[in-house]
C-alpha positions in Angstrom: -13.9 3.4 -1.4 -11.3 6.0 -2.2 -10.9 8.0 -5.4 -7.9 10.3 -5.2 -5.8 12.6 -7.5 -2.6 14.1 -6.2 1.1 14.7 -6.6 2.1 12.1 -4.0 1.3 8.5 -3.4 0.2 6.6 -0.3 2.6 6.0 2.6 1.8 3.2 5.1 4.3 2.9 7.9 4.3 2.6 11.7 6.1 5.3 13.6 7.9 3.0 16.1 6.5 -0.5 15.6 5.2 -3.0 12.9 1.7 -2.3 11.8 -0.8 -5.2 11.9 -3.7 -6.3 9.7 -3.9 -3.4 7.2 -6.6 -3.7 4.5 -7.0 -1.4 1.5 -10.0 -2.1 -0.8 -11.5 -0.2 -3.8 -8.9 2.5 -4.3 -8.3 4.5 -7.5 -5.3 6.7 -7.3 -4.0 9.0 -10.1 -0.6 10.6 -9.6 0.1 13.7 -11.6 2.0 17.0 -11.3 -0.8 19.5 -10.7 1.1 22.6 -9.7 3.7 24.8 -11.2 5.9 25.0 -8.1 9.2 23.1 -7.9 8.6 19.4 -7.8 9.0 17.9 -4.3 9.5 14.1 -4.5 9.6 13.0 -0.8 8.2 10.9 1.9 6.3 13.3 4.1 6.0 11.9 7.7 4.8 15.1 9.4 4.0 15.5 12.2 5.2 12.2 13.6 8.7 11.2 12.6 12.2 12.6 12.2 13.3 13.5 9.7 9.8 14.8 8.8 10.6 14.7 5.1 13.1 12.8 3.1 13.8 12.8 -0.6 12.3 9.8 -2.3 10.7 8.9 -5.6 6.9 9.1 -5.7 5.6 5.6 -5.5 1.9 4.6 -5.8 2.0 2.9 -2.5 5.1 2.9 -0.2 4.6 0.4 2.6 7.1 -0.7 5.3 7.0 -2.9 8.3 3.6 -4.5 8.1 2.3 -7.9 9.2 -0.8 -8.9 7.2 -1.2 -6.4 4.4 -4.2 -6.9 2.1 -4.7 -5.0 -1.2 -7.9 -5.6 -3.2 -9.3 -3.8 -6.2 -6.5 -1.2 -6.4 -5.9 0.9 -9.5 -2.8 3.2 -9.6 -2.0 5.4 -12.5 0.9 7.7 -13.2 -0.2 10.4 -15.7 1.8 11.5 -18.6 4.2 13.1 -19.3 6.2 10.8 -17.0 8.1 12.8 -14.4 11.7 11.9 -13.5 10.8 11.3 -9.9 8.0 8.8 -10.5 8.9 5.6 -8.7 7.2 2.2 -8.5 3.6 1.3 -8.4 4.1 -0.7 -5.2 7.2 -0.2 -3.1 6.9 -2.7 -0.3 9.5 -3.7 2.3 9.4 -6.0 5.3 5.8 -7.1 4.6 4.6 -10.5 5.9 1.4 -12.2 4.8 0.9 -10.1 1.7 -2.3 -10.6 -0.3 -3.0 -8.8 -3.6 -6.2 -9.3 -5.5 -6.9 -7.3 -8.7 -4.1 -4.7 -8.3 -3.5 -2.8 -11.5 -0.8 -0.3 -12.3 
């Protein structure tokens, strides 16, 4: 079980190969701008990948290159006021055998 509040979403991506058999269950994620510093929409791969950061909209879950990805009992919320850099609830690419059960955005 995970309950999280933050300015970024969740990134699931292998560094050099396709990930296998990833399960997320019972996650509640609230995305909101908490600080007064300049907004920083990005994918942050530190410390593993170059470039370590790249501009991107803030998605609830960004997942790439996964075989067997299971999402169950997931709740993702983008708080108001909506920021210009808010992206998709689920941004999924190159996913095989995707199962979604009770995913709410």
